[in-house]
C-alpha positions as CSV (number, residue, x, y, z in Angstrom):
1,M,0.0,0.0,0.0
2,I,2.8,2.4,0.9
3,A,4.6,1.7,-2.4
4,L,1.4,2.6,-4.3
5,T,1.0,6.0,-2.7
6,P,3.5,7.9,-4.9
7,L,2.0,6.3,-8.0
8,R,-1.5,7.3,-6.9
9,N,-0.4,10.8,-6.2
10,R,1.2,11.1,-9.6
11,L,-2.0,9.8,-11.2
12,I,-4.1,12.3,-9.3
13,D,-1.7,15.1,-10.4
14,T,-1.9,13.9,-14.0
15,L,-5.7,13.9,-14.0
16,S,-5.7,17.3,-12.4
17,D,-3.4,18.7,-15.1
18,F,-5.5,17.0,-17.8
19,W,-8.7,18.6,-16.6
20,L,-7.0,22.0,-16.2
21,F,-5.9,21.7,-19.8
22,V,-9.4,20.9,-20.9
23,I,-10.8,23.9,-19.0
24,L,-8.2,26.2,-20.5
25,A,-8.9,24.9,-24.0
26,A,-12.6,25.3,-23.5
27,T,-12.1,28.7,-22.1
28,G,-10.1,29.7,-25.2
29,L,-12.8,28.5,-27.5
30,A,-15.6,30.3,-25.7
31,T,-13.6,33.5,-25.2
32,G,-12.4,33.8,-28.7
33,T,-15.9,33.1,-30.2
34,L,-17.6,35.6,-27.9
35,T,-14.9,38.3,-28.3
36,G,-15.2,38.0,-32.1
37,L,-19.0,38.2,-31.9
38,T,-19.7,40.7,-29.1
39,G,-16.4,42.3,-28.2
40,A,-15.2,42.4,-24.5
41,S,-18.1,40.1,-23.5
42,G,-15.7,37.2,-24.0
43,M,-13.7,38.3,-21.0
44,S,-16.5,37.6,-18.6
45,V,-16.4,33.9,-19.7
46,L,-12.6,33.9,-19.4
47,I,-12.7,35.3,-15.8
48,S,-15.4,33.1,-14.5
49,M,-14.0,29.8,-15.9
50,L,-10.4,30.6,-14.7
51,L,-11.6,31.4,-11.2
52,L,-13.7,28.2,-11.1
53,A,-10.6,26.3,-12.2
54,G,-8.9,27.5,-9.0
55,I,-6.4,29.8,-10.6
56,P,-5.3,32.6,-8.2
57,I,-7.0,36.0,-8.9
58,R,-3.8,37.8,-9.7
59,E,-2.8,35.3,-12.3
60,V,-6.3,35.4,-13.8
61,I,-6.0,39.2,-14.2
62,G,-2.6,38.8,-15.9
63,L,-4.1,36.2,-18.3
64,T,-7.0,38.4,-19.2
65,F,-4.6,41.1,-20.3
66,V,-2.6,38.9,-22.7
67,I,-5.7,37.1,-24.0
68,T,-7.4,40.5,-24.5
69,L,-4.5,41.9,-26.4
70,V,-4.1,39.0,-28.8
71,N,-7.8,38.4,-29.5
72,S,-8.4,42.1,-30.0
73,V,-5.6,42.4,-32.6
74,I,-7.2,39.6,-34.6
75,A,-10.8,40.6,-34.2
76,S,-10.3,44.3,-34.9
77,G,-8.8,43.5,-38.2
78,F,-12.0,41.9,-39.4
79,Y,-14.1,44.8,-38.1
80,W,-11.7,47.3,-39.7
81,R,-12.1,45.7,-43.1
82,H,-15.9,46.2,-42.9
83,G,-15.6,49.8,-41.8
84,R,-16.8,49.1,-38.3
85,V,-14.1,50.8,-36.2
86,D,-14.3,54.4,-35.3
87,V,-10.6,55.2,-35.0
88,R,-11.1,58.8,-33.7
89,S,-13.4,57.7,-30.9
90,A,-11.2,54.7,-30.1
91,S,-8.1,57.0,-29.7
92,F,-10.0,59.3,-27.3
93,V,-10.8,56.3,-25.1
94,A,-7.7,54.2,-25.5
95,L,-5.0,56.8,-24.7
96,P,-6.4,57.8,-21.3
97,A,-7.2,54.2,-20.6
98,M,-3.6,53.1,-21.2
99,A,-2.5,55.7,-18.7
100,S,-5.1,55.0,-16.0
101,V,-4.4,51.2,-16.1
102,L,-1.3,52.1,-14.2
103,V,-3.3,53.8,-11.5
104,G,-5.8,50.9,-11.3
105,N,-2.9,48.4,-11.0
106,M,-1.5,50.3,-8.0
107,F,-4.9,50.4,-6.4
108,S,-5.3,46.7,-6.9
109,Q,-2.3,46.0,-4.8
110,T,-4.2,47.3,-1.7
111,V,-7.3,45.2,-2.4
112,K,-7.6,41.7,-1.1
113,S,-8.2,38.9,-3.5
114,N,-11.6,38.0,-2.1
115,A,-12.7,41.6,-2.6
116,L,-11.6,41.5,-6.2
117,T,-13.4,38.3,-6.8
118,M,-16.6,39.7,-5.2
119,V,-16.4,42.8,-7.4
120,M,-15.9,40.6,-10.5
121,A,-18.8,38.3,-9.6
122,V,-21.2,41.3,-9.0
123,S,-20.1,42.9,-12.2
124,L,-20.6,39.6,-14.2
125,F,-24.1,39.2,-12.7
126,S,-25.0,42.8,-13.6
127,V,-23.9,42.4,-17.2
128,G,-25.8,39.1,-17.4
129,I,-29.0,40.9,-16.3
130,K,-28.3,43.6,-18.8
131,F,-28.0,41.1,-21.6
132,L,-31.1,39.2,-20.6
133,L,-33.2,42.3,-20.6
134,A,-31.7,43.6,-23.9
135,P,-34.5,44.8,-26.2
136,E,-34.7,44.3,-29.9
137,E,-31.9,46.0,-31.8
138,K,-32.8,49.3,-33.4
139,K,-31.0,51.1,-36.1
140,V,-29.2,54.0,-34.5
141,S,-26.7,56.6,-35.7
142,R,-23.0,56.1,-35.5
143,S,-22.6,58.7,-32.9
144,N,-24.8,61.1,-30.9
145,G,-25.7,63.7,-33.4
146,G,-27.4,65.9,-30.7
147,S,-24.1,66.3,-28.8
148,S,-21.3,68.6,-29.8
149,P,-17.9,67.1,-30.8
150,S,-16.4,68.6,-27.6
151,K,-19.0,67.0,-25.4
152,N,-18.5,63.6,-27.1
153,A,-14.7,64.0,-26.6
154,I,-15.2,64.6,-22.9
155,L,-17.5,61.6,-22.6
156,L,-15.0,59.4,-24.4
157,I,-12.0,60.6,-22.4
158,S,-14.0,60.1,-19.2
159,L,-14.9,56.6,-20.4
160,G,-11.2,55.9,-21.0
161,L,-10.1,57.0,-17.6
162,V,-12.8,54.8,-15.9
163,T,-12.1,51.9,-18.1
164,G,-8.3,52.0,-17.5
165,I,-8.8,52.0,-13.7
166,L,-11.2,49.1,-13.9
167,M,-8.9,47.2,-16.1
168,G,-6.0,47.9,-13.8
169,V,-8.0,46.3,-10.9
170,M,-9.9,43.6,-12.8
171,G,-7.9,42.9,-15.9
172,G,-9.5,42.5,-19.3
173,G,-12.9,42.0,-17.6
174,G,-12.8,45.7,-16.6
175,A,-13.4,46.6,-20.3
176,M,-16.6,44.6,-20.7
177,F,-18.7,47.8,-20.3
178,I,-17.1,49.8,-23.1
179,G,-19.4,48.6,-25.9
180,I,-22.5,49.2,-23.7
181,A,-21.3,52.7,-22.9
182,L,-20.7,53.5,-26.5
183,I,-24.2,52.4,-27.4
184,V,-26.1,53.9,-24.4
185,L,-24.1,57.2,-24.0
186,L,-23.0,58.0,-27.5
187,K,-25.7,56.1,-29.5
188,F,-23.2,54.0,-31.6
189,E,-24.6,51.4,-33.9
190,T,-24.1,48.0,-32.3
191,K,-21.6,46.6,-34.7
192,I,-19.5,49.8,-34.8
193,A,-19.6,49.9,-31.0
194,V,-18.3,46.3,-30.8
195,G,-15.6,46.9,-33.4
196,T,-14.4,50.1,-31.7
197,S,-14.5,48.6,-28.2
198,I,-12.3,45.7,-29.4
199,L,-9.7,48.1,-30.6
200,I,-9.8,50.1,-27.4
201,I,-9.4,47.1,-25.1
202,G,-6.5,45.8,-27.2
203,L,-4.6,49.0,-26.8
204,A,-5.5,49.4,-23.1
205,A,-4.3,45.9,-22.4
206,I,-0.7,46.6,-23.5
207,P,0.5,48.3,-20.2
208,G,-1.4,45.5,-18.2
209,V,0.6,42.8,-20.0
210,V,3.9,44.6,-19.3
211,L,3.0,45.1,-15.6
212,H,2.0,41.5,-14.9
213,W,4.9,40.2,-16.9
214,H,7.4,42.1,-14.8
215,G,5.4,41.3,-11.7
216,G,5.6,37.6,-12.2
217,T,1.8,37.1,-12.3
218,L,1.6,36.2,-16.0
219,Q,1.6,32.5,-16.6
220,W,2.7,32.0,-20.2
221,T,2.0,28.3,-20.3
222,D,-1.7,28.8,-19.4
223,A,-1.8,31.7,-21.8
224,F,-0.4,29.6,-24.7
225,V,-3.0,26.9,-24.2
226,I,-5.9,29.4,-24.1
227,L,-4.6,31.3,-27.1
228,S,-4.1,28.1,-29.2
229,C,-7.8,27.7,-29.0
230,S,-9.0,31.3,-28.8
231,I,-7.2,32.6,-31.9
232,P,-9.0,30.3,-34.4
233,A,-12.2,30.9,-32.5
234,T,-11.8,34.6,-32.7
235,V,-11.3,34.4,-36.4
236,C,-14.5,32.3,-36.8
237,G,-16.5,34.5,-34.4
238,S,-15.5,37.7,-36.2
239,W,-16.2,36.2,-39.6
240,F,-19.7,35.2,-38.5
241,A,-20.4,38.4,-36.6
242,N,-22.7,39.7,-39.4
243,R,-24.6,36.4,-39.8
244,I,-25.6,35.7,-36.1
245,S,-28.1,37.6,-34.1
246,A,-26.3,39.7,-31.5
247,R,-29.4,39.6,-29.3
248,D,-29.5,35.8,-29.2
249,V,-25.8,35.7,-28.3
250,K,-26.3,38.3,-25.5
251,R,-29.2,36.3,-24.0
252,L,-27.2,33.1,-24.0
253,L,-24.3,34.8,-22.4
254,G,-26.7,36.5,-19.9
255,C,-28.1,33.2,-18.8
256,Y,-24.5,31.8,-18.2
257,L,-23.4,34.9,-16.2
258,V,-26.5,35.0,-14.0
259,V,-25.9,31.4,-13.0
260,I,-22.1,31.5,-12.7
261,A,-21.8,34.7,-10.7
262,P,-23.5,33.3,-7.5
263,V,-21.3,30.2,-7.8
264,L,-18.2,32.4,-7.7
265,L,-19.5,34.3,-4.7
266,Y,-20.2,31.0,-2.9
267,R,-16.6,29.8,-3.6
268,T,-15.2,33.1,-2.4
269,F,-16.7,32.8,1.1
270,M,-16.6,29.1,1.6
């Protein structure tokens, strides 16, 4: 019996590694597909599944940055070719976001991991409710024609500052609200909002990748497994973006988030 103990332990470790690999691969597929279809919404799946897999919150945040960066580079190219990226608006949001990511990262060092997980879970639940209650899509203008250019610029810069701080604390998941803000506050057409938000989160993720790389909280092995599945999924999701109902995708994602967020809260306090 004693002789079998090391073998049993190795078997348990092998099975654990196998299931972690399966979870990471499935996460990559889901994240890439949803990022291509709905923008930053794919990050909510990435965060929830990695936390459920038992990966420490700091490492989860580091992974969200590198996955966000790579997926955004790929997806934004497809939206760019179809004329669905507002570069001017993206620059007004992305530049202040890149700067305020540094502020958010400093703030995150003073926040306990359980507190970060709780913030993420509540945020995921809120987004899930928002998606479930989403009305039928209406054709709206590219930007708010009733607002002056200077007012729009102020709103975009403010959105960038808030987004950067949230991303500094929560990783790529902090950018999940950009597309919604562009639609609600600035009346962007949905596809343009998605394409523009993808470019924004990609640029804003750059300082986050550098910070977590130097901080030792970026696990490249896990990132490679996720990216090997998320890259082709992002390509497919972006290509099908004009053929699949955004409302149906949002409702499916909303159901998932409403269920998974309470589970994350339960795991946090148990």
